[in-house]
N, C-alpha and C positions, 0 to 999 in steps of 0.2 A: 227339520224335514222340508222335503218340496212340497208344495202346495198341492200337484197333482204328476201325473208324469203323462207326457205328450205323445202317442203313438207315431211310428212313422209311417209313413204314404202306404206303405205295401208291405210285403214280408220283406225282410232283407235277403239280398244276395248272402250266402253263406261260402264268403271270401276267403281272403287269404289265412285268416285266424282257422280256418278249418278247411284246408284246401285237400285232403284225402277225401272228401267228400265230393268235389267237382270230377266230373266225367267227364270233361272236353277231351282234356289230354292228360297223358298221366303227370303229377304232380307229386313229388316224393316229400315237400316241403311242410311240416305241420307243429304247430306249436302248443307249448302246455298253457295253462287254463282259458283255452278257446269256451270251453264249458260258460265261463264267468263271462265273457264277450258276447256270449249268444242269448245269456238271459238278460243281460242290463238291455240289449237291442229290443228284445221282446217286449220288456216292463215300458221303455221307451224313453223320451230324453227328459231328464229332470226340470221342471220348470218351478224357479223360486221367482218372489216377489223383488222388483227391481227399486230402490230407493232413488230418488234425483237429490244429487248432490250440490249439483252447481248448474246455473244457468249463463253462458256466456256468449255476448252479443244477444241481437235477435232471436228470437223464436225459429227453428228450423228441425229438419230431420237429420241433422248430423247427429253422430252419436260416439261417446266417449265411456266405455263399458270396462268396469273395475271387476272381474270375476273369470272363470275358465270357460272354454268356449262351447263346450257342452251347454253350460246355462246361458249362454249368448246367445245361442243357436234355439233354446227353447224357448227365450225371449220375442225373438226376431218372429219365428212361426208362429208364438201367441197370438203377436200383433199382427201377422199376415203381412210382412214386410219379407220382400223379394230381394236379393244380391243380386246385380248385375255381372259384378266381376270379384273374384276372390285373388289375394294373393297371401300366401300363408309363408313364414319363415320358422317353421317349429325348431325346437330342438337338435341336432344333428345324430344325435346318439354316439356321442366322441367320446366320454367319458372324462369331458373337462369340466372345471368349475368356472364359471364366469364371473369378474367381479367388477366393481363400481369404484373408481377414483374421486374419492370425496377431499375436497379440497377444502381448506382451510382461509376463510376471507379474511380479508384485510380489516383490521381492526378502523371503524370510522375515523378514531382519533390520529389513528396513524396514518391514515390516507390523506386526510387534510394536511397533514405536514409534507407528504411525498406531493402532492398537487401543488404547494406553495414552493418547496424548493425543484420544482419542476424534474423531478427525477422519475425516470422510467423502470417499470416493474419490470424485469425481466421474467419469461417463463420458469427460469433455474430457479428463482426465487419461491415460486410457488411449494407450499407444502401440501401433503396431503397421504390419506391413509387409503386402503381398502376394504368396501364393504362386499360380500357375497350378493349378487344378484339371483341367480340360479344354479343351481347343479344339474349339469347335462349328463348323468350318470345313471344308466339305463341296463337292462339286460336287455338283449334283442328280443326276446320273446315278451316281455313287459312292452317294449318299448311300440311293436308292430301291432299288439291288442289295443294300445293307449290310440295309436293312429289310427286304426281302422276304425273305431269309434267316433274318433272327431271327424272323420273323413265322412260317416253314415250320418252325422249330424248337419256335416255342411253341406252335403248335398241336398239336404232338405229344404234348405231356405235361397237355394239359387232358383232364379227365375229360368224358365224356359231355352231362353239363348244366350245362358251364361256359361262363361269359361273358369277355370280355377288353374293358377301357377302354383307350382309347390317347389319351394326351394331347399335342395338339400346339396350335400357333399358325397366324397366315396364311401364314407362309411355305411350309411346305411341306404342312400338312395335307389339300389338296385332293386331292394326289398319291396321298398314301397312303392316302387314303380309294378311292381305285380299286385300290391293292393290295390293300388288306382286302376289297374287291368279289371278287377273283378268290382270295385265300387262303381265305376264310372262306364267300364265297359272297354273292351280294346280297341273296339271299334271306333269307338269316342277318343282313343289318344291322338292327341294333334302334332305337339311338337317336345322334342330336348333340345331346351335352350343350355348351351355353353357359356358361362359368363366365366370369360379369361381374364386372368390379372396378374399386373407382374409384382413381385415380391420378392426381396433380396432375404437369403436367411443363409445358414453357415453351413460347409459342405458337410454331405452326408454319404450315406451307402445307397441312396437311392433317389429316384428323380424328384424333382420338386413339384410339391400338390400347387399348382397355380389355377384350379378353376373350380368352379362349384357348377352342379346341374340343376335345372329349371325346367320341369314337367309341367306340360299346358295340357288339359283335359276340355272339352266341351260336355255340357252336360246331354245335349240331345244331338241329332243332326244337324241342325241351325246353330249358327253362334253369331256373336257380332266378332268382325274383322276387317281392320281398317289398316291396310297396307302402308309399308313404313318404309322411307328410304332413307339410304344411309350414307352421307352428304360426306364426297372428300374433301378433307383439310387443305392440300394444298391445291388448292384450283389452277393457279399459275402455271405452275407445272406442267399437269394434266391438258390444259388448253393447247401449251406449248407444243406438247408431242402428238394435237389432234384427235385426242381421245373425245368418246359421246358423253359428254359430263354435264349436268344441270346444276344450277346455281352461280351465283355472282353476277357483276354487271347489269344488274337489271331485277325488278322483282319480279321476273314472268321465268328468269334463268335464262342461261346462253345457252346453245348448242352448238360445237365446232365439229364439221364434218366432215372438212379436207383436211387430208394429214401433208399432203407436200407445202403446203407452207411454213417456212420456218418462223415467221415471225407473227403470230396469230393476232396476240394480243396488242400489238401496235396498228395491225391491219383494222382491228374492230374498232379503235381509238380512233381511228383516221377516218373511219366511215367508210374504208375501200372496201370491206369484204362482207360478203353476204352472210347473215347470220340468221338463222332458226329459234325460234323461240318453244319451249316444250311446256308441260304442265309438271315433268317430272324434274326434281330436283336432284336427283341421286339414284343409284342403283338400288334393287331392291333389297331390303334389310336380311343378311344371312342368319342362322341360327346359331352363331358364334359370334359371342359381343365382345368387345375390346373395351372394357372400362374400366378404369382405374379405381383400386380403393380410394378412400374419402383422406384427401391430405391433412394430415394432423394439423394445421392451420387454416384449414378452410372454413369459411363461415358457415357451413352446415354441420360443421364436426361438434358433436355434443356429448363425447366420451363417454357413448355407451358402446359397452364391450361390442356388441352383435350388430351396430348401426350400419346400412347398407345404402349406397350412394344414390342421390335422388334420380340422377342420371338414367340408373336401371330400373326404376318403377316409373320413370316417364315413358321410358316405351312400351315396358307391359301396358299401361294405363289408355296409352292414345290407341295402341292395337286393339285392345278386345272393350274398350266403352266408349260411350259418346257423351258430348256436356248432357249434364242432370241425372247420369245414371248413378247406381249407388255399388262402390266400391268397398271391399271390407276386408279387413287383417285380422283374425282372432287370434294371435300370437304377435300382437305389435309392435312390443320393442320400445323405439326410440320414437316411432311414431312418423316414417317416412312417406309410408302410403296415405296415409289420412293429408299430410302436407302437401305433398305432390296433387293427389285427387283435388284438392282444395284449389290449387292453384290452376289446373286443368277444370275449374268448374263443371267438378263431379261430388257428389253428395257422398260421404264417405261415413263409414263404421269403423273404429277401433277399438280392439279389446285385448285386455290383457290381465294376470292374475297380480302382477305386482305394480305396490303403488308408485316405487321408482318411474316406471312405463307409465302411469297416468300421469302423473306430476311432469314428465318430461314433453311429452304430446301435449298436454294441456297448454305448459308455456310456449311450446313450439308455434301453437295453432293461434295463442294469442299474438305471438307478433305478427305471424301471417294473417290475420284479422278476421280471421274465421269465426263463424257462429254453431255454435254446438252447445250440449247438455253434459254432462258428466253423470252415468248412474253408476249404482253399486249392486251389484248379487247379494241379495240377505238370505246365505247359505247358513249362517250359525256360525261361519269362520271368521274371530274376529284376528285377523292375520297381522304379524309383525312386520310391515314392510311387503315381505315377500314370502313364498312357502318355505324356501331353505333357511332363512332368518331364523323362521317360526319353530322350524323343527330345531334349530341350534337353542333357541330362548325354552323350548319345554323341557331340556334335560334338566333344567335348574330349575323350573316348575313345578315340575311332578315329584310332590314330597318323598325325599327318601332315593330317589332312582339313582341307578349307579348304571353308566353306560359301558362301564369297564366290566363284560360278560364275562362269569365265569367258563372255563373248559366244559363243553356239553351243550351251552346255549348258543344256537345257532344265529345266523343274520337275520331270521324272520321276528325274532325279538328285540325290541328297542332298545331293552337293559333289564335290569332284576331290582327289587325290593327286597330287604332281608327285616323278617319281621320275628319278633320271641315265639308267636305263637305257629306262625305257618312255613319259619325259615326262609329260603330263598324262595323269592316268589317272580316269575319269569314276566315281563310286560310289554302287551302289544299295541305299539300306536301305528295307527296309519299313515303311511308315506303323503303329506300333503303337498309332495311334491308331483303327484299323480293321482288325478281326479277320478280316476277308477278305484283307488282304496278306500275311498270316504265312506262309502256304503257299508254297513254291516248286513249282509242277506244272509239266506240260508245256505248258498256256493260258498261264501267267506268264512262263514262260520263253521262249516264241515271241514275246510281245510285243517282248521285249530282243532276239530273235535276227532277228525278220523285221521289226522295224521302227524301233528305238528306234537300234543301230545303224550305221543306214543314216543317220541324222541326222547323224555326224560328218564327212561327206564335204565340210563348209565347211573343217575341220582341215586341207583337203589331207595326210589320211595321217598327221597328227601325232599321232593317237591309236590307240596301236598296243594299247593293253589295257585292259578295263573292270573293275571288281572289284562280284561280285553279294551282298549279304548275305543270309541267309536266317534263318528262326528256325524252319519245319521243311520240309522236303524229302519228295516223295512215295516218288521213288527215286531216288538219287543217281547208281546205274549208269545208270539212263534218261535222266535229265537230261542227264550227259554224253554220252550216245549220241544225243541228239535234238541237242544242239550241235557236236557231229560232223558230224554229217548235213546240218545243215541251215543251217550259221554259212557262207554264202559270200562274208564280209568278210575281211582279212586281218587284222581284230580278234580278240584273243585274250581271252578269257571265264572269269574266276577266279571260281570260287566260296567262300565265306566262310561260319562258322557264326558268326551274331548272338550268339548264347549265351556262347560264349566272351569276348567284350567283354562283357557284359550281367552277366556272374559280377563284375566290378569298377566295378559301379554304385553300389552303398552301402558307405560308408566308415562305422564304428563311430564314436559319440560317446564319451567317456571319463568318468569317475566316480570320484570317491573317496569311503569311507565310513569309518565305523565302529561296529564291532558291540558290543552291549550284552546282556547274559544276566544275570536277576536273579529266580532262580528260576522261575517259568512265565511270567516275561516277558521278551520277544525287542524289540529295537530296533535299527533299523538308521536311523544318522543321516548324512546325506547331506552333506560338505565340498566337495565341491567338483565342477562338472557342466563339460565343455567339447566343444563343437559347431564341427568347423571350417566346416561347410555352412551353419550359422546365424552363423557370425562374418563368411562370406564374404558372405551375403544383408545380413547388418545392414551391413556395409561400403558394400556398391552403394547402400544406401537413403541412407548419410548423404552420399555421395558427390552424389548427385542431389538432396537436401536443402541442401547448402554451396551449389547455384545459386540457389537463393529466397529472398528476403526473407522474416526471422522464420520462418526456417528449425527444423523441430522435430525433433531429434538422439534417437538413440538410444545410451543408454549403459548396458553390461553392468557389473557389479560383478566383481571378481577371480574369487571365486567362482563367479560363472555360473549361480546357483541359479533365476534369473527366466526361464531357458530351460527350465525343467522342467515339464509339464503335468500329467504322471501317474505314479503309483508304484504297484505291486503285488508283493505276497510270495506266493511259491508255498509252503507247506508241505506238500504233498502229494506232488509229483512232484519227480523230482531232473531228468530230462530228459523230452523229448517233448511230450505233450500239459499244456499249463497251465491249471492250476488256481488261482484267484485267492482265497486265502483271506482276504485282508485289503489294501483298497486306496483310495487319496488320489486324488483329480479336485481341480484348481486350477481355479477358473474365471476369466474373464479379471480379475474385479475381485479375485483373491486369494483368495476366498472357497473353502474346502474342501468338498466331497462324499465321506464317510465312509461306505466299503461303498455307495455307492449312495444314500446319506443325504444332503440338503443341508444344510449350517450357515452360520451366518455368525463362522464362526471363522476365522482365519488359519492357513496351514500355517507351523509352525515349523522345516522340515525334517526332520523325523522320520516316521518310519512304523513300525508296532511290530505283534507279535501275540502271542496268549496260547501260541501252539504253534510250535516250534522252526521258523523258514523255512529253506527250500532252494534258493531263487531268487529275485533281486531284479531286478523290471522297471522300467525309467524311458521314457518317450515324453518326448521333446522336442515344446515347442510347433507344431514345422510336423508331425512325426508320425512321425519316425525314432524305432524302439524298438532297446533294448540289454537284453540279459539277462548276469545277473553270477550266479553260482554263489556260494552263502555257505558260509563255515566258523564257526560259532562256538566 
């Protein structure tokens, strides 16, 4: 349960979720479940405790938060932290599943042999399987109600001069534009930016979709805006044609006015031509941005499904913030916003629900030498990496659950349990991918009591009981009282706490190691590593490959060291907040980064420190982490 609900500053505008109540201009769009959104907003933003997991570098105001957007906004409002610039790249309601490629690392023993033989590790030698990151699968109605609530919460923590950029595509952008008109006011709409990129696809019966849209709104009448200049790449050609161009030939930029001179550059170099210096180094930036996708071999590429290029965020951050200001991304993904903000001497807040996102941005910021702390929302959700993988795992954790539903059980129900006393029992499980489904309140239970259980008439009275799981509940006694007073059927409704099931979601990996102490030198050598979860995933992958010709099977050695991605030693704290005093990250080619510095060395199955370590942390290639206490 939340500690409390933090109220919004004012009675919220009844926007897109209840457009038929807006009288300004006639609008015909209306969405289901609007009463739920209205009830939740009137109740306030749910505020939970946040635990500090790790301090990286020096104390700072930079934050990496694992949790949902609403929870992060409640924390920021409680702490009176105001955001100067928001960029969000939320799901696009595209109906796509996004996956992360999980690369098998080179075994340290094999890697050393390769090094000695001076062999090159080619990219096509890498073996990988995929793990789901999140499912961008929404109905339009659910998506817009979810977005409306998030936008309302984000607005609460924006400073008076702040701007927000919302990155979308053709699937849902036009609808979200109307939402933002209602939340921020049409008068505060500032820009529609088109991000155009080239991509080569197979021929089709439609035009190629080569752009995204980014909507920019300011919170109030005044906002931060720094004019940006677009610098022409081919300066030599432009000078020869006599165009008014800035940049090149000097720190202040040369501008050539005379179009009659055929050899401008030679004359400039000889000193015979009069030149004029200007502060401008290019033409004012337009609202169409030609920025390519990240090259697959670029150093910034992190194999993150929805990663955006740093150049895109650099323009946004420079345009709408100044040094020292706070830049936030509440659907942080690969961490490009936080990384670029740090590079540009801004403070940053990165928020995401998935552990892979938190790990990706954490390692990225360590490499960038950033100072920050990692916080985790304590909302009772013991997620397995991310919501979609947790939902997949729940099917096997709920005793007797069958997700293959018989005819007559609609998609509202997660599955069924067959019981000798009650027969077929439909089971409701809140969709953890959608934060609005976690709380069981009067509006939610009303849908079950006065709508869904009436659909079981087709079972001729065979459904005698339904099971309703919840993560949070507004008031258990109130909900039970509502059921008793309003359930006009003979079907019993049993309430169960999903958190009791989630406690068993994560199964720890196992590691065996040796400790070595030599004066002021301490070394941990990893002898073996075992992950039951990865063993199952690799087994599933190999089974599918067996059906193909020229199959590429994954083979794991007995010691299992190729399943390790990251190791860290904490020489400071025996428990609580993690302090990484020595760490090693192994990339997909087998090369290691030591304390954030990349090398061309292979991992030797060891990690060391000059101070006696107290704890060891190991992360496997899929993102699961274990911590072991060390006794030298």
